[in-house]
C-alpha positions in Angstrom: 0.0 0.0 0.0 1.2 3.5 -0.8 -0.3 6.9 0.2 -0.5 9.3 -2.7 0.0 12.9 -1.5 0.5 14.7 -4.8 0.4 14.2 -8.6 -2.2 13.2 -11.1 -3.6 10.3 -9.1 -4.2 12.3 -5.9 -7.9 12.1 -5.1 -8.6 9.5 -7.8 -10.5 6.3 -7.2 -10.4 3.3 -9.5 -8.1 0.9 -11.3 -5.3 1.8 -13.5 -3.3 -1.1 -14.9 -2.3 -3.3 -12.0 -2.9 -0.5 -9.4 -6.1 0.2 -7.5 -6.6 3.7 -6.1 -9.0 4.3 -3.3 -9.7 6.8 -0.5 -9.5 5.8 3.2 -9.4 8.2 6.2 -9.2 11.2 3.8 -6.1 9.8 2.1 -5.7 8.6 -1.4 -4.1 5.2 -1.3 -2.8 2.8 -3.9 -2.3 -1.0 -3.9 -1.2 -3.5 -6.4 -3.6 -6.2 -7.6 -2.7 -9.8 -6.8 -0.6 -11.5 -9.5 -2.9 -14.5 -9.5 -6.1 -15.2 -7.7 -6.9 -18.8 -6.8 -10.3 -20.0 -5.9 -9.8 -23.3 -4.1 -12.7 -25.6 -3.8 -11.3 -27.3 -0.7 -13.7 -28.4 2.0 -12.1 -25.9 4.4 -12.5 -23.0 2.0 -16.1 -23.8 1.2 -16.8 -24.0 5.0 -15.2 -20.6 5.5 -17.4 -19.1 2.8 -20.6 -20.5 4.4 -19.4 -19.4 7.8 -19.0 -15.8 6.6 -22.4 -15.9 4.8 -24.0 -17.2 8.0 -22.6 -14.3 10.0 -23.4 -11.7 7.4 -27.0 -12.8 7.1 -27.3 -12.8 10.9 -25.9 -9.3 11.1 -28.1 -8.1 8.3 -31.3 -9.3 10.1 -30.2 -7.8 13.4 -28.3 -4.7 12.3 -30.8 -2.2 13.8 -29.8 -3.1 17.4 -26.1 -3.8 16.8 -25.2 -0.2 17.5 -26.1 -0.9 21.1 -24.3 -4.3 21.4 -20.7 -3.2 22.0 -19.3 -1.3 24.9 -15.8 -1.1 23.6 -14.7 -0.8 20.0 -12.2 1.2 18.2 -13.3 4.7 17.2 -13.0 4.0 13.5 -14.4 0.5 13.7 -17.9 -0.2 12.5 -20.4 -2.4 14.4 -20.2 -4.8 11.5 -16.4 -5.2 11.7 -16.6 -5.6 15.5 -19.3 -8.2 15.2 -17.3 -10.1 12.6 -14.0 -10.0 14.4 -15.6 -11.4 17.6 -17.6 -14.2 15.8 -15.9 -15.4 12.7 -13.5 -17.8 14.4 -16.1 -19.3 16.7 -19.2 -19.6 14.7 -20.3 -23.2 14.0 -22.1 -23.8 10.7 -25.5 -25.4 10.4 -26.4 -24.1 6.9 -26.0 -25.5 3.5 -24.4 -23.4 0.7 -27.8 -22.9 -0.8 -29.4 -21.8 2.5 -26.6 -19.3 3.1 -26.8 -18.0 -0.4 -30.6 -17.5 0.0 -30.1 -15.2 3.0 -30.8 -17.7 5.7 -28.9 -17.7 9.0 -28.5 -20.2 11.7 -30.3 -19.4 15.0 -27.4 -21.2 16.7 -24.9 -18.5 15.9 -22.8 -18.1 19.1 -23.2 -14.3 19.2 -20.7 -12.7 21.5 -21.2 -9.1 22.7 -21.3 -7.3 26.0 -24.6 -9.0 26.8 -23.1 -12.5 26.4 
């Protein structure tokens, strides 16, 4: 990652060749695209994708009250990021790929917050 402070690319957003320019925290930043992207179809990778889908769907359904769920979080951290960081490693999966893709979520998500 590089921070662009001057020049033609300052303030720009988008892709140019193998570089991607974006804005974060009022800075123009640049990063290089990965040389090759692999999409493994291993059992572990597919489980991880469903785990993320399960948590995302759970968050989506409950996002209205998530702003009250965390006593401590970083100033620049969203409720979504705090929720995911606490739960992604510990969430067991009870969904199929089709259920997760359809927006379902498991009622057995082990949600962790200040109330837990």
